C-alpha positions in Angstrom: -19.7 -14.6 -14.8 -18.7 -15.7 -11.5 -18.9 -17.9 -8.7 -19.1 -15.2 -5.8 -19.4 -16.8 -2.5 -19.6 -20.4 -0.8 -21.6 -20.3 2.6 -21.1 -21.9 4.9 -18.0 -23.5 3.4 -17.0 -26.2 5.1 -20.7 -27.7 5.5 -22.2 -30.6 6.2 -25.7 -30.0 4.8 -26.9 -27.0 2.6 -24.7 -24.3 1.1 -25.7 -21.4 -0.7 -23.5 -20.3 -4.0 -23.9 -16.6 -5.1 -22.7 -15.8 -8.3 -23.2 -13.1 -10.9 -23.9 -14.0 -14.7 -23.2 -11.6 -17.5 -25.8 -11.6 -20.5 -25.5 -16.0 -20.7 -28.4 -17.8 -22.2 -28.0 -20.7 -20.0 -26.2 -21.6 -16.8 -25.4 -24.6 -14.5 -23.0 -25.4 -11.6 -21.5 -28.5 -11.7 -20.3 -30.5 -8.4 -17.3 -32.9 -9.2 -15.5 -35.1 -6.3 -11.7 -35.5 -6.5 -10.7 -36.2 -3.4 -11.3 -39.2 -1.0 -12.1 -41.9 -3.9 -15.6 -40.3 -4.6 -16.5 -39.5 -8.0 -19.9 -37.6 -7.7 -21.0 -35.4 -10.3 -23.9 -33.4 -10.1 -25.3 -30.5 -12.1 -27.5 -27.9 -10.8 -29.7 -25.3 -13.5 -29.1 -21.9 -12.2 -31.8 -19.2 -12.8 -30.3 -16.8 -14.8 -32.6 -13.9 -13.7 -31.3 -14.9 -9.8 -27.9 -14.3 -7.8 -27.8 -17.3 -5.9 -28.8 -21.0 -5.3 -29.7 -23.1 -2.8 -28.0 -27.1 -2.7 -28.6 -30.0 -0.4 -25.0 -31.9 -0.1 -26.6 -34.1 2.8 -26.1 -36.9 1.0 -22.7 -36.3 -0.2 -19.4 -38.3 1.1 -17.4 -36.2 3.3 -14.0 -34.5 1.3 -13.5 -32.2 -1.0 -15.2 -30.7 -4.1 -14.9 -28.9 -7.1 -17.9 -26.5 -8.2 -17.7 -25.5 -11.5 -19.9 -22.3 -13.2 -20.6 -23.4 -16.9 -22.0 -20.6 -18.6 -23.3 -21.2 -22.6 -21.0 -24.8 -22.4 -18.1 -23.5 -21.6 -16.1 -23.7 -17.7 -16.1 -19.7 -16.5 -15.4 -20.2 -12.8 -14.4 -22.9 -10.2 -14.0 -23.2 -6.4 -13.4 -25.9 -3.6 -16.6 -26.9 -1.5 -15.6 -29.0 2.0 -18.1 -31.4 3.0 -17.8 -32.6 6.9 
C-alpha cells in the first residue's frame, strides 16, 4: 500500500491524494504539522474501495506537513505536503 500523488502540492485550499491499498481491512491518512511551530494532527478515514481522497486544508496554517498512510494500524508510507 502506498501514497501515489498529492496534487497540487504546494496548495492553499484543496488537495487530492491518490493512494493504492493492497488487501487492507482499514486505512487512514494522518496529516501532521512539523515546521513553523504548528502541531496540527488530523486523521482522514479512507474508503478501501476508492483510490483517492480530496482534503480541504484551507484552515491549516502555512507550512510543511507530513502525510502518513496508516493501514491496519501500521504506518506504511509518508509524503510531504506544503500549505501556502
